[in-house]
C-alpha positions as CSV (number, residue, x, y, z in Angstrom):
1,M,-2.8,17.9,-12.2
2,T,-4.3,16.6,-8.8
3,N,-2.3,16.1,-5.3
4,N,-4.5,13.2,-4.6
5,I,-4.6,9.7,-5.7
6,E,-7.5,7.4,-5.2
7,L,-7.0,3.8,-4.0
8,P,-9.7,1.1,-4.3
9,M,-10.9,-0.2,-1.3
10,I,-11.4,-3.5,-2.7
11,T,-10.1,-4.9,-5.7
12,T,-10.3,-8.4,-7.6
13,G,-7.4,-10.1,-8.8
14,Q,-6.8,-11.7,-12.1
15,D,-7.6,-15.2,-10.3
16,G,-10.8,-13.8,-8.8
17,Q,-9.6,-13.2,-5.4
18,T,-10.8,-10.2,-3.3
19,W,-7.8,-7.9,-2.3
20,H,-8.8,-5.4,0.6
21,L,-7.1,-2.1,1.3
22,Y,-4.9,-2.1,4.6
23,S,-3.4,1.1,6.2
24,F,-0.1,1.1,8.2
25,H,1.3,3.8,10.3
26,Y,5.2,4.1,11.0
27,T,7.2,6.8,12.9
28,S,10.4,8.2,12.1
29,Q,12.3,11.2,13.1
30,D,10.6,13.3,10.6
31,G,7.2,12.6,12.2
32,E,4.4,10.0,11.9
33,F,3.2,8.8,8.4
34,V,0.6,6.3,6.8
35,G,1.1,4.1,4.0
36,Y,-1.3,1.4,2.2
37,L,-1.1,-2.1,0.9
38,H,-3.6,-4.6,-0.6
39,A,-4.0,-8.0,1.0
40,L,-6.3,-10.9,1.1
41,D,-7.1,-11.0,4.7
42,D,-5.5,-9.9,8.0
43,G,-2.8,-12.3,8.4
44,H,-1.9,-11.9,4.7
45,A,-1.4,-8.2,5.5
46,E,0.8,-8.8,8.3
47,Q,2.8,-11.0,6.1
48,R,3.0,-8.4,3.4
49,L,4.0,-5.7,5.8
50,Q,6.8,-7.8,7.0
51,E,8.1,-8.6,3.4
52,L,8.2,-4.6,2.8
53,R,10.1,-4.2,6.2
54,H,12.8,-6.6,4.7
55,G,12.6,-6.3,0.9
56,A,11.1,-2.8,-0.1
57,V,13.2,-0.4,-2.1
58,L,12.3,3.0,-3.4
59,A,11.1,3.2,-6.8
60,G,11.2,6.9,-7.3
61,R,9.2,10.0,-6.6
62,M,5.7,10.1,-7.8
63,V,5.1,13.3,-10.0
64,E,2.0,12.2,-11.8
65,V,-0.8,9.8,-12.4
66,V,-1.8,8.8,-15.7
67,Q,-5.2,7.1,-16.1
């Protein structure tokens, strides 16, 4: 088991659109952290980040990646 997860820099959706990897930074009382999301362009990335701020819920702790 590895402690690393590889994320694709670019991926193609089922509709043929190209999705790019974006990073976002946030600060909490525990320190500074980084998260990632895929979006079509800069404006779409901002929109998706706003959606995360308002609608994200914790799905659970990741313990393993199955390929």
